[in-house]
KEDRENPA-951593 format. One record per residue (C-alpha): x, y, z; residue in three letters. Coordinates in steps of 0.02 Angstrom, whole numbers, m for minus. Layout:
N
<<X, Y, Z>, ALA> ...
END
This chain:
186
<<5413, 3892, 5742>, MET> <<5274, 3970, 5844>, SER> <<5096, 3913, 5818>, ARG> <<4972, 4056, 5821>, TYR> <<4795, 4014, 5871>, GLN> <<4661, 4141, 5830>, ARG> <<4488, 4142, 5909>, PHE> <<4348, 4176, 5785>, PHE> <<4173, 4225, 5842>, VAL> <<4044, 4265, 5707>, PRO> <<3977, 4440, 5736>, GLY> <<4113, 4466, 5866>, GLY> <<4202, 4620, 5927>, THR> <<4391, 4619, 5923>, TYR> <<4534, 4728, 5983>, PHE> <<4688, 4736, 5870>, PHE> <<4862, 4808, 5868>, THR> <<4939, 4827, 5696>, VAL> <<5120, 4886, 5686>, VAL> <<5222, 4971, 5550>, ALA> <<5372, 4871, 5491>, TYR> <<5521, 4901, 5605>, HIS> <<5409, 5025, 5696>, ARG> <<5440, 5156, 5563>, ARG> <<5345, 5317, 5605>, PRO> <<5243, 5323, 5445>, ILE> <<5062, 5307, 5502>, LEU> <<5027, 5484, 5563>, THR> <<5105, 5567, 5412>, THR> <<4981, 5653, 5296>, ALA> <<4999, 5511, 5170>, CYS> <<4990, 5377, 5304>, GLY> <<4827, 5446, 5373>, ARG> <<4752, 5470, 5200>, GLN> <<4800, 5297, 5137>, PHE> <<4736, 5210, 5293>, LEU> <<4571, 5305, 5286>, ARG> <<4551, 5258, 5102>, GLU> <<4599, 5076, 5134>, ALA> <<4469, 5061, 5272>, ILE> <<4336, 5140, 5161>, ARG> <<4379, 5024, 5015>, THR> <<4379, 4864, 5117>, VAL> <<4216, 4908, 5204>, ARG> <<4126, 4913, 5036>, THR> <<4154, 4727, 5006>, THR> <<4185, 4665, 5184>, HIS> <<4080, 4771, 5304>, PRO> <<4132, 4805, 5482>, PHE> <<4109, 4941, 5611>, GLU> <<4259, 5033, 5678>, LEU> <<4202, 5054, 5857>, PHE> <<4359, 5141, 5922>, ALA> <<4531, 5179, 5852>, THR> <<4692, 5272, 5884>, VAL> <<4831, 5299, 5759>, LEU> <<5007, 5327, 5826>, LEU> <<5161, 5356, 5719>, ALA> <<5214, 5173, 5717>, ASP> <<5060, 5073, 5767>, HIS> <<4872, 5070, 5756>, TRP> <<4747, 5006, 5886>, HIS> <<4567, 4974, 5841>, LEU> <<4409, 4889, 5900>, VAL> <<4315, 4811, 5754>, MET> <<4139, 4741, 5760>, GLU> <<4095, 4612, 5627>, LEU> <<3924, 4578, 5552>, PRO> <<3824, 4427, 5614>, PRO> <<3879, 4262, 5537>, GLU> <<4051, 4334, 5492>, ASP> <<4212, 4303, 5589>, ALA> <<4344, 4341, 5457>, ASP> <<4436, 4487, 5534>, TYR> <<4601, 4421, 5465>, SER> <<4540, 4449, 5287>, LEU> <<4490, 4628, 5328>, ARG> <<4655, 4672, 5410>, LEU> <<4754, 4589, 5269>, ARG> <<4656, 4688, 5139>, LYS> <<4675, 4852, 5234>, ILE> <<4862, 4825, 5248>, LYS> <<4872, 4777, 5064>, SER> <<4772, 4929, 5005>, GLU> <<4878, 5043, 5113>, PHE> <<5040, 4965, 5049>, THR> <<4984, 4982, 4868>, GLY> <<4944, 5166, 4892>, SER> <<5106, 5198, 4987>, TRP> <<5213, 5118, 4852>, LEU> <<5114, 5197, 4708>, ALA> <<5151, 5367, 4786>, ALA> <<5337, 5326, 4775>, GLY> <<5359, 5326, 4963>, LEU> <<5499, 5220, 5037>, PRO> <<5483, 5051, 5116>, GLU> <<5601, 4969, 5238>, ALA> <<5719, 4834, 5176>, VAL> <<5653, 4657, 5201>, VAL> <<5752, 4497, 5202>, THR> <<5765, 4393, 5042>, PRO> <<5653, 4262, 5125>, SER> <<5520, 4393, 5163>, GLN> <<5532, 4463, 4986>, ARG> <<5510, 4286, 4917>, LYS> <<5348, 4270, 5017>, ARG> <<5287, 4435, 4943>, GLY> <<5307, 4534, 5104>, GLU> <<5347, 4718, 5093>, ARG> <<5432, 4836, 5215>, GLY> <<5276, 4932, 5264>, ILE> <<5184, 4828, 5396>, TRP> <<5239, 4694, 5518>, GLN> <<5176, 4528, 5446>, PRO> <<5057, 4487, 5588>, ARG> <<4945, 4580, 5709>, PHE> <<4894, 4559, 5890>, TRP> <<4713, 4512, 5921>, GLU> <<4602, 4502, 6074>, HIS> <<4421, 4442, 6068>, THR> <<4312, 4559, 6170>, VAL> <<4217, 4453, 6295>, ARG> <<4087, 4571, 6369>, ASP> <<4042, 4753, 6401>, GLU> <<4172, 4773, 6539>, GLU> <<4307, 4704, 6425>, ASP> <<4249, 4820, 6285>, LEU> <<4263, 4969, 6402>, GLU> <<4438, 4918, 6451>, ARG> <<4491, 4899, 6268>, CYS> <<4417, 5067, 6218>, VAL> <<4495, 5152, 6369>, ASP> <<4663, 5077, 6322>, TYR> <<4646, 5143, 6145>, ILE> <<4609, 5319, 6203>, HIS> <<4741, 5314, 6341>, TRP> <<4876, 5256, 6220>, ASN> <<4937, 5429, 6161>, PRO> <<4962, 5476, 6343>, ARG> <<5049, 5311, 6379>, LYS> <<5172, 5347, 6238>, HIS> <<5193, 5527, 6298>, GLN> <<5124, 5603, 6137>, CYS> <<5012, 5720, 6238>, VAL> <<4980, 5773, 6417>, ASN> <<4791, 5777, 6393>, ARG> <<4694, 5646, 6295>, ILE> <<4586, 5784, 6221>, SER> <<4741, 5856, 6135>, ASP> <<4769, 5702, 6028>, TYR> <<4684, 5715, 5860>, GLN> <<4701, 5542, 5781>, TRP> <<4580, 5441, 5884>, SER> <<4394, 5417, 5909>, THR> <<4401, 5502, 6078>, PHE> <<4316, 5663, 6020>, HIS> <<4177, 5566, 5932>, ARG> <<4142, 5470, 6093>, LEU> <<4144, 5632, 6194>, VAL> <<4013, 5702, 6074>, ALA> <<3910, 5542, 6099>, GLU> <<3920, 5562, 6288>, GLY> <<4032, 5410, 6318>, GLN> <<4176, 5514, 6390>, TYR> <<4197, 5681, 6476>, GLU> <<4318, 5797, 6384>, ILE> <<4438, 5794, 6532>, GLY> <<4444, 5604, 6542>, TRP> <<4616, 5525, 6555>, GLY> <<4700, 5645, 6675>, GLY> <<4762, 5490, 6768>, THR> <<4772, 5307, 6722>, LEU> <<4593, 5247, 6697>, PRO> <<4526, 5133, 6833>, THR> <<4484, 5002, 6702>, SER> <<4669, 4985, 6660>, LEU> <<4746, 4986, 6834>, LYS> <<4738, 4800, 6865>, ASP> <<4778, 4739, 6690>, THR> <<4936, 4642, 6655>, GLU> <<4898, 4620, 6471>, GLU> <<5029, 4689, 6351>, ASP> <<4901, 4737, 6216>, TRP> <<5018, 4688, 6077>, GLY> <<5152, 4815, 6118>, GLU> <<5333, 4779, 6163>, PRO> 
END
């Protein structure tokens, strides 16, 4: 069995990829967006964090999360967000994918993949690369031809804050050209 080693930095900034079970396209549905927004809001009340950047695609979610000083428990936050979302999804009578008997015995449901991909942001340049990747992702997956046409990301907020030009992303961003990292995607 694989051994997963996570790197925990109190007050750290982290990039995550969280995937729907069997890559089911449930996350950008009206219910998916609503339940995720509510789950984030609920978890933040007891376990604060800043959502620095995010993009929601039909079958996966990328985000950059900043934790408060002295706190490194991002796993708890992601587990709670996934649990809140799952509870809302099932309470609404929406379908889940079939899981194996072993998974069912462990309490896993057919909404989210059991794990997530994590990357600890090392510095400002790394943060820029992570945020660029998030905003480039809808183009990478051919959801849009222009980044500004994609509505389920923080791109427009960062344009309003002066971090991006509205026409950004016409070509592969320079920050991503030399990367070999898979960013948690197959």
